[in-house]
C-alpha atoms as one frame of an Amber mdcrd trajectory, in Angstrom:
protein
   0.002  -0.319  -0.061   1.397   3.799  -0.734   2.084   5.820   2.111   0.781
   8.311   0.630   3.138  11.214   2.106   1.803  14.305   3.634   3.544  16.920
   2.302   5.687  18.313  -1.094   9.065  17.017  -0.044  10.942  19.890  -1.786
   8.474  22.573  -1.162   7.125  21.807   1.841   3.467  22.105   0.872   0.240
  20.264   2.225  -0.833  17.172  -0.196  -3.733  15.989   1.761  -4.180  11.413
   0.510  -6.664  12.868  -1.558  -5.052  15.386  -3.570  -4.848  15.545  -6.640
  -2.113  17.429  -7.721   0.498  15.117  -6.046   3.271  13.422  -7.946   5.178
  10.441  -7.086   8.042   8.049  -8.212   8.436   3.781  -8.471  10.210   5.017
  -4.229   7.755   7.254  -3.896   9.079  10.168  -3.196   6.688  12.902  -3.462
   6.240  15.701  -4.984   3.370  19.095  -5.964   2.771  18.934  -9.064   4.400
  21.803  -9.706   7.901  21.401  -8.314   7.443  18.192 -10.548   6.772  20.218
 -13.165   8.906  23.159 -13.369  11.598  22.246 -11.104  12.918  18.652 -11.778
  11.101  18.503 -15.498   9.359  15.328 -14.691  12.220  13.507 -13.414  12.979
  12.898  -9.560  15.589  14.391  -7.942  16.514  11.123  -6.346  16.603   8.000
  -7.968  16.351   9.385 -11.302  12.706   7.877 -11.957   9.811   9.461 -13.663
   7.473  11.247 -11.481   3.570  10.620 -12.488   0.432  11.269 -11.016   0.264
   9.572  -7.343  -3.367   7.543  -7.298  -6.125   9.303  -5.015  -6.965   7.004
  -1.707 -11.241   7.749  -2.655 -12.574   8.997   1.102 -14.258   5.973   2.603
 -11.033   3.923   2.572  -8.472   6.877   4.373 -10.614   6.181   8.155  -9.282
   2.490   7.215  -5.802   2.721   5.508  -5.165   6.754   6.522  -1.808   8.662
   4.598   1.970   8.138   6.553   1.865  11.575   9.113   5.564  11.081   8.633
   6.820  14.585   6.419   9.552  14.421   3.904  11.014  17.360   3.473  15.073
  17.174   1.254  17.566  20.074   0.510  17.390  18.873  -3.442  19.166  22.368
  -5.093  16.557  22.939  -7.271  14.800  23.416  -4.307  16.524  26.716  -2.660
């Protein structure tokens, strides 16, 4: 199951579990659409993989399978 991290690890923008603007790579690195497209051109700065739209977890399932509360923030050169 995806962690559904709660923030963009570049700009720290909140990304709720049902956010349509969240982007992930295969390692679940998580970014907002703005950072993914404008700062990283759709390529994950951590692993070099492609960033794609994160699936939206249906609201009805969030009580049973909530998103992760752990915020991840990394200092990428493009985020400074």
